[in-house]
N, C-alpha and C positions, 0 to 999 in steps of 0.2 A: 687542647687535645682533640676536641671536635673538629676544629679547622684543619689540624694536621691530618686526621684520618680522611676527611673529605678531599683534601689536596692530593693525598696518595691515590684515592680512587680516581681522581681526574687524570693524574699522570701515570697511573699503573700501566696502561697499554704501551706507553712509550718506553718504559724502563723494564717491563716484564715483571712487575711486582704483582703478586696476587694477595688480596686481602681476605679472601674467603677461606674458611676452615670447615671441614666436614662437621656437621652437627651444630655449628655455631651460627648465631644470628649476626649478620654483618653490621658493623657500626654500633652494635648493641641496641638496635632499635626495634627488636621484636617486641610485640605487646606483652605486658606482664600478665600473669595468670593463665598462660596458654596451657591447656590440658592435653594430656597424652591420649591418643585414641586407643580403644581396646584392641588387643591383638589376638586373633584366633590362633588355634594350634596350627603351626606350620605344616603344610602338606609335605609328605616325603618326597625327596628329589628322585628323579629318574635319570639313569645313565644316558648320556647322549647317544651311545651306541646300541643300547638295548631298548626295545619298546617296552613301556610299562605293562604291568599285568593287566590282562583283559583287553589289550589293544594290539593291533596288528599294523605293521609298517609305520610305526610311530604316529598313528592317527588315533583320534578319540573315537569312542563308540557313539558319542553324541552326534546326532544328525542335524544339520542346519537346513531348513527348508527355504529355498530361494525361488524367486520369480524372475524370469527373464522375459523382457518385452522386446519383440523383434518383428517388424513388418506387420504390425497390428494383430499378431498372434501371441497368445499368452501360453508359455510353456512352463510347466512346473517341473523342477528337477531337484535332486538332492546332491548336496556336497558335504564332504566331511571336513571337520575343523581340526587343524593341527594343534597340539599343545606347544609346538615350537615351529618356526619357519625353517627353511633350508637356506643356507647352511645352518646346522644345529647350533642353537644358543642355549646354554644352561639356564633353565627357568628358575627364577626366584619364587619363593612362596608369595602368594597374593596377600597383601595386608590391607585390612580395612582402614580407611583413612579418615573417617568421620564417625561420630556416634551412630549415624544412620546408615553407615556403609556407603556403597556406591549408590548415588542418587540417579535412578534410571527412570525418570519421568513419572514416579509414583504419585507425587503431589508437589505443589509449589514449595520451593525452598528459597531462602533468603541468605545467600552468601554475604559475609561481612564486608567484602570488597566488590566494587563494580567491575565490569569488564574493561580490559585495557583498551580495546577498540579495534580488534581484528575485523570483526563483522561490520562495524560501522565505518570502517576505513580511516578512523583516526590514527591507527597504526599504518604507516606508509609501507609501500613495497620494499623500500630501501632498509627498513628495520627488520626484514625477514631474511633468514639465511638457512641453508641446509647442507648436510654432508654430501648429498648428490641429488640429482633429479633425472627422471626418465626422459624428460623433454622440457622445453620452455613452457609448454602448456600445463605441465605438471610440476612447475617450479614452486619454490617456497611462497611466492606471492599468491598462489592459489590455495594455500593452506588455511583459509579463513572459514570460520563457522558459517554454515548455511550457504556458502558460495555454490552457484549452480553452473553446470557445464553447458557447453554448446551441444548441438544436435549430433555432432560427429566427434568421436574420440580421435585423439591425435592432432587436433587443431591447437590454436593458441589459447583456448579457453576450456580446459578440462576442469573437472570438479573436485580437485584436491591437490595436495602435495604428495608425490609418490617418489620414493627413493629408487635408485637403480637396483635391479635384481641382484647384482653382484656386491652390493653394499652390505657388508656383514655387520656394521655398527651404524645404522642410520640415525640421523637426528634432525629435528627442526628447531631453529633458534629464533628467539624474539629479543630484540634490543629495545628496552623501554626508554633508553636515552637519559634516564635519571635514576638515582637510587629509588627503588620501588618495593613496596611490601607485597609480595606475591602470596596469595592465599588459596588458590585453587585452579583447576584446569577443566575445561569442557572439551570433549572430542566427539567427532563424527567420522564415519568412513567416507569413501569416495562417492560423489554424486555422478552417476552414469547409468544410462539405460542399456548399456552393452556389457558392462563388467561389474564384478562384485569384488571389492577390495576394502578391507578395514583392519585396523590394528586391534588386537584383543588384549594386549597389556603393554605398559610402557613404564619407564622410569623418568624422573625429573631431576635436572641438575641446574645449578645456579653459578653465576660468576660476576665479578666486577670488571674484569679486563678481557673476557672472552678467551683466556688462556688457562687460568687456574679455575677448576670446577669442583664443586662439592654437591653431594646428592641429598635428597630428602630422606632422612633416616628415621627409623623407629627407635624411640628412646630405650625400650626394654631390650630389644634384640641387637641394636646397633647395626642392623642390616639396612641396605638401601631398600626403600619401599618400592615394590612393583605394583603399580596401580592397575586394577582391572579396567578394561576399556570397552569396546563396542562388540555387539553381537549382530548388528545389521548396519547398513550404510547410513541410515538417516536419523536414528534416534540419538539425540544428544545425551552424553553421559558425563555427569559431574563428579569429580574427585576433589575433596578438600584436603589440603596438605595437613599432615599431623601437627606441624608447627609452621606458621607463616615464616617466610624467609625474606630478608631485605637484600636486594642485589640489583644490578642493572640488567643482566642478561638471564634468560631462562631457556632451557633446552628440554625438549621432549624426545626421549630415546625409545622408539618402539622395540619391544622385546619379542612379541609373538604376533602373528597375523594369520589371516585366513589361508588355508591350504590352497595352492594354485593361484593365489593372488600376490599382491605386493604390499609393502609397508606404505600405506596411503592413509592420510588423515586430514581432517579439517579441525581447527581448534579455535578456542577463545581462552584467554588468560584472565583470571580474576586478580586484580591488583589495585592497591591503594597508593596514591602518591604520598610521599613523605616530605616534610619541610626541609628546606635548604637555607638555614639561617645565614650562611656565609656567601650565598649567591654564587656558588662555584659552577653551577650548571645553568644552561639556558632555561628561562622560565617556561613553564607549561603554557600552552595556548589557553587563553581564557575562554571557557565555555560557560555561557550563562546569559541571563536576561535581567534587566533592571525592573521589569514589570512585576508588580506585586500579585502574582497569580499562583494557583495551586498546581505546582509541577509534580504530579505523581500519577500513577495509573489508578483508574477508578473502576471497581467492579460495578455490577448493576445497582446495588444499594447505594454505594457512595456516589455514583453518577446521578442517581435520582435525587439524592440529598443535595448535591452541588447545584443542580438545576433549580431546585426549590430555593436555595439560598440566593442565587442570582435573581430569581423572580421576586423574592422578598426585598432584595436590595434595590431593585429597579422596577417597582410594580407598574409604573406608568408607561414603560416602553417594552415590557416583556409579557409573554403568555406561554405557559407550558401546556401542551395538549398531546394526546395520544392518537396515532393513526391506526392502531390495531395491536395485535399480539403475535408473539412468536409461536412456534410449534410447542414450546414448553410453557407458554402462557405469560411470558414477560412482555410488558408493554413497550411499544416502539414510541418513545417520547420525542417530541419536537419542541425546540425553543423558538418561539416567534419573537422577533424584535422589530419594533416600529413605533412611530409616535402615536399611532392609533391601532394598537394590537387588537386582533379579533375581528377586524373588518377590512374588506377590500375598498380602498379609496380610489375614486375615479381618476385615472391617469397615473396611478402609482404602480410601478411594475412589481411583480413577485419574483423573488430569486430564492434559490435553495442550495445548501451544501448537504451532501449525503456521505456518511462515513460508515465504516464497519460492515460493509456488504460481505466481506470475507472477515470472519471473526478474529483471525489471528493477525490481521493487519491493523495493529492497534494505534499507530501514530495518528491517523486521521481522526479517530475518536477523541484522542486527547487534544488535538489541535482545535476541534470544534468546541470542546469544553473550555479551552483557553480563550477562544475567540469570543464566546458569549460573556465570559468574565471581563475580557478586555473592553468590549463594546459598552458594557454596563459601566465599568470604572471610568472610561474616558468620556462617556456621555455626562456622567455626574461632574466631571472636571470641566466640562464645557469645550472639549476638543472640537474644533470646527469641522474637521474631516469626518469624524464619527457622527457628529450631529447631522451633517448633511446626508450621510448614508441612511440614518434612521428616519429622517423626515422625507426623503425622496423615494424610498423603496420599502418593501416589506420583506424582511429576511427570515428564512426558515432554516433551522439547523437540526438535522437528524444525525446525532452522533453515533448511533448504534442500530444499523438496519438488521444485524444478525446477532442479537444479544446472547442467544444460546451458544453460538460458536465462540463468542468472546469469553464467556464464562469458562468454557473448556480450556481455552488458551491461557486465561488469567491464572487458573489453578496450577498450570504447569510452571508458570513464571517466564519472564521475558527472555531469559537465556536458554531455557530448556524446552520451549514449545516446539522447536524444530521449524521446518519450512512450511508444513501443510496442516498440522493438527489445529482444529478449530476453524479451518477455512470454510467448511460447509455448515449448513444449518443442521438442526438435530435430526432431520430426515435424511441427511447425506446429500442434499441438493446444493449445487453451486448456484447461488442466486444470480450471478452475472451471466448465466446461461439459461435462465429460467423465464425470461420475458418472452412474449409471443414473437415469433418470427414473422414480421411484417415486410421484411425485405423481399422475400421470395415472391409473394403475390404481386407486389409493386413491380418488380423487375419483369415478371412474366407478362403483366399487363402492358408495360412499356414496350416489350418485344412485339406484342400484338397490336401496337398502335392505339391502345385504348386510353392512354393517359394524356391530358387530363379530362377529355370530353366525357368518357364513360366511367372511368375509374379515377377518383381524385388523387392528387399528388400529396395530400396531407390528411391528417386525422383518419388514417386507415382504421377500420373497425377490427375488433378482436375476432379471430377465427372462431367458428362454432365449437370446434373441438376443445379450444382453450377455456371455454366457459362452462364445460361440463363439470359436474360435481366430482367425478373421479379422475379428472385431469391431473397430471403430475405438476401441480403449481403450488409452491410453498405459500403458507399463510403470510409470510413476510412480503412475498412478491405481490400477492393480491392486495395487501394493505397499501403498498406503495403505489400500485396502479390506481386504486380508488383515490388516493391522495393527489396524484397527478391530474386526474379527471375533475377533481373538486376545485382545485385552485389553478388559476390561469398563469402558471409559471412561464417565465420568459427565458431565464438563464439558470444553469445549474453546473455543478462540478461534482464528480464522484471520486472520493478520496481513497486511494489504494496505497499499497506499499510493496517493497521488494525491488524497486528500480527507481531511477531518477529520470523521468520523461513524462511528457504530456501527450496523450493520444486522443484523437478525435474521430468522429464517424466518417464513413461507415466502418464498423468493427467486423462485419461479416464480408467475406469475399464474394464478389458477384459470380465468379466461375465456380460451379459446384465442386466441392471436394478439394479446392485449392487451399494449400496450407497458408499461403500469404499472397496477397496481390493488392496493388494500389486500387482502392475502391472509393473514390471521392463522392461526396454528396453534391447536389447543385449549389450548396452554400460553402464550397471549399474555401473561398476567400475569407468568409466570416470565421469559420472554424480554425483556420490557420492563424488568424488575428488573435482570437481568444486564447489559443494554446500558446502562442508566442508571448502574449502578455504575462501569463502565469510563469512560463519558463524563464522569461527575461527578467522577472523581478524576484525569482527564487535564488537565494544566496548560494545554496549548494549546487544548483544546476549551472550557475554562472561562474563557479570556481574553475579557473583555467588549469589548476594544478591537480584536480582530483582525477582518480583513475576510474574506469568503467566499473559498474557494480559487479556484473557477472560475465556475460559473453557478448554483449553488444555495446558499442560506443555510440551514443546518440548525440554527443557534443558537436560533431561536424554538421549536424542538421538542426542546430539550435535547440536540442533536446525536445524536439517535436516530431511526431510521426503519425501518419494515418494508421488507425487501429488495424485495419485489414492488411496493411502492408507490413505490420509487425507480426501478427499471428491472428488467424480468423477466430472470431468469437460469435457464433450464432446465438441469438436470443439475448443480446446485451441490453443493458438499461439505456446506454447512449443511443443506440439505433431506435429502440422502442420509443424513447422520449421524443426523438425527432420526427418519427413517422406517425405517432399516435396523438401527439399534443403539439403545442406551439414552442415547446422548450428546446433550446439549444444546450447540449450537455457534452462535457469532455471528461476524460479520466485523467486524474493526476496521480502519478506514481511518486510518492513523497520522499522515499528514502531507500537505500540499499537494504537496510535492516527493517524487517516487517514489524518487529516488536522491540523497539529500542529500550535500553535500560532507562530507568527514571532519571539518572544523572545526565542523559542525553536530551531530555525534553526541553530544558531552557534554550539550548542551542537550536534544536529543531524548530522551536517557536520563532526564534529570531530568523531562521532560514526562510520561514513561510509567512510570517506576519504581514509584510508588505504585499506579498503576492496574493494572499487571501483578500485583503482590502481592495487592491487594484483590480482584481478579477471581478469583484462585485460591482465596481464602478463602470464596468463595460456594458452593463445593462442600459446605459445612457446612449450608446452608440447606435446610429441608424435613425429611423423615423418613428414617430409615435403620434397618436391623435385619437379622435373620436369620430365614429361614423354615426350620423344622426339622420332622423327623418326630417325632411325639409319643412314639412307642414307643422309637425308637433314639437320639433327640437328634442325629441326623446332619442336616446341611444338605441342603436339596432344591434341586437345580439347575434352572434354567429355570422356576421357579414364576412365575406372572403376578401382578403387583401392579397393581390397578385402583383408581383414585380416583373416587368418585362425582361425576359432573358434569364430568369431564374425559375426553374421548374419545381418550385416548392412554395406553397401558399401558407398563410397564417389566417387565423380568424379572430374576430372581436370577442371580448368578454361580455358578460351579461349586461354591462352598462354601456356597451358600444365602444369601449376604449380598446386600443391595440398597441402593440410594440413590434416593430420589424427590425431586427438587427441587420445592419448593412455597413459595409466599409465605405469610406468617402468616395463620392462620385455622383453623377446625375442619373436619375432613375425615372421611368414612367411607371406610375403606380395606379392600379385599377381597384376600385371598391365595388363589390356586387353583393346583393342580397336577394333572396327570393321575394318576388312581388315588387321589386324596385328596378328602375333603370340604372344601368351601370354608369359609373363616372370614372374618368381617367384624368390624372393630372401629373405634372412634373414635380419631382421633389429632389432637392439637392442636399446631399450629405457632406458636411465639411469636417474638419478636424477640431472644430470648436466643441467645448464641453456641452453635454446635454443633447438629447435627441432633437432632431429637426421636426417642428410641428407640421403635420400633414393630415389635415382634417377633411372630412367629406360630408356633404349633404345629399342624400338620395331622395329622388321623387318616386312616389308609388306609380306603378303602371296602372292603366285604366282597368285592367282585369282585376288587379288587387283592390282597387277602390270599390269596384262593383261587389266583390266578395264581402268586403267589410260592411258595405251598406246593406246588402241583403241579409247578412248575419245579424245586423242591428234592427231589421224589420222596416227599414226606410224605403221610400220610393226612389227609383233611379232618376236622377236629374236629366232633363231633356238634352243638355249639351253632352253629357256622358253617353246617353243612349245613341245620339247621332254619331259620336266618335266610334262607338263600338260597331255601329252599322257600316260605317265607312271601312273599318278594319276588316270586317267580314267580307265586304265587297272586294277589297284588294286581294284577299286570300282566294276568292272564287275566280 
């Protein structure tokens, strides 16, 4: 019997057979024990031709306050909300669809089925269909939860599916391609800075052949459920079905929407795959990982517990420390991983990964927690690649730079947090715009011809205003700056979410007020190399069949872009890291979905695992060495390493060791330090693994030797006195 029914499902589209019946669970696979949701007293119906009592012109007395952003001016205006769109549609009473009613972001909810994959792009464009569309840019393929529009309405990348105005019975359809247990729907309105469009109620229908449909009905009344939807464009609203339905197709049928607008929505479908014992349907793509890791989202307490467990499992290669506290007092924990944790070893570079700068971009946080587990596990197994990483460098992992924002997002839940909630810290500060602007003073000095003789091209100091106690600087930002200054980092990546691209400095446009402009650093070649390494080893970025996330397709450019050429970001951590320290840092946008569901984490780990490891290995590119005093063989701290033709220098650490990232080629390198004669030598960088040794021995100047002798209370040697006299004579 089972095989017969599934066979009918397979061939139903060809013969026009419909297996669905209203109110019935298809194939008898609805879960047992499904309870009926409570039903409120139905609201009295109003005649389509007469306005309800207390209303005029068919509009509600309830006023919706809207904000319109146009040409940098904010205009507050009021609009009225219709109980029905035009042409009139008879409204059904709204029925509560879960014990908690409509879940409007009040607190985190855990639906029993994961998302089908509209937001994550696991559902392809070909699986989406609609009754009509206003344009291609408002087609069904744009009806994905949290999809973002382009800057202009009417282009190919609008922020929702929108039915034609003349469409009296609009619908958006999703083909799951397999019998699927549907349990809920999440909706948003249209993302646009120019228009306001959202659906206020909708029905849901199901089918196995896309011809015969049945609706989601309430058991008591026998009526089709009309689900309450959105009251603004961005807040996700979840409705759980009164009874889960097993089908292949699901349709959302807007019933009412905002007056003056259109039937526009973005959606995610909650759905569980069901077994196919007779293998009549193509297999689901396997999403997962064989690594024995903890694939779930971790709040602050569980993150701290996990880091402690990794430290206890691998005490010889790990150390957990805090670099400061958030505005709410949560510690910013870092996992250090090295064969000698807790100390900087001469000649061993320091690298870091930072995640969670925007609290709602949760994937980076989980990837770093997975990475520390993986490195510990593989080190204990004796994996040679991981062993080499941990013995040749010191790795620092900061999984949550903005723990306050993450806690806000976590409480909402991965599917209900929306696009922006939790992005900022508790003070409302965007941490990626909160670092000191060192670009402007550098560029002004360059325009005046003061660089590098008067103004250095590296290690620019913090502006005075930035150090004042009342400066608008988040405690999280101050903590990270002190961390950068304390450890001689060489390489870093800042993990974000919401796109699939790697961006590199400069992030701020050189032309004031320019929205976007190619603004390369003197190390353009190195930054493009680093960015290409990550993008080229990331599975999702290299998938030739994937569609763009939102409004830009970065794949023709290798999924790499100059940050300022994408959009200007004054005060970014990337620019600050480059201009205030030795560290080269890029931003990795990891996924279209900022806060993917837990069932996506194994696949996201596989997408990024090799890229995370390969990027760390790039700290070996270029040259490295130690600058020593020729007489004492002691390392010289803060010596300057300058490469001919690159207007950006680096400095040595306190032991005299340095690392200068360079692409393959021949370079003239100069080492200089106060009180020493400068030395220049040629260094060749090849494609061989490991940095090319490029050491320097500097000799003290006579003046420096004299200072040291006088400071020690010694007499000046005759030969040194005669040399100083000759030098004075030459100057006269």
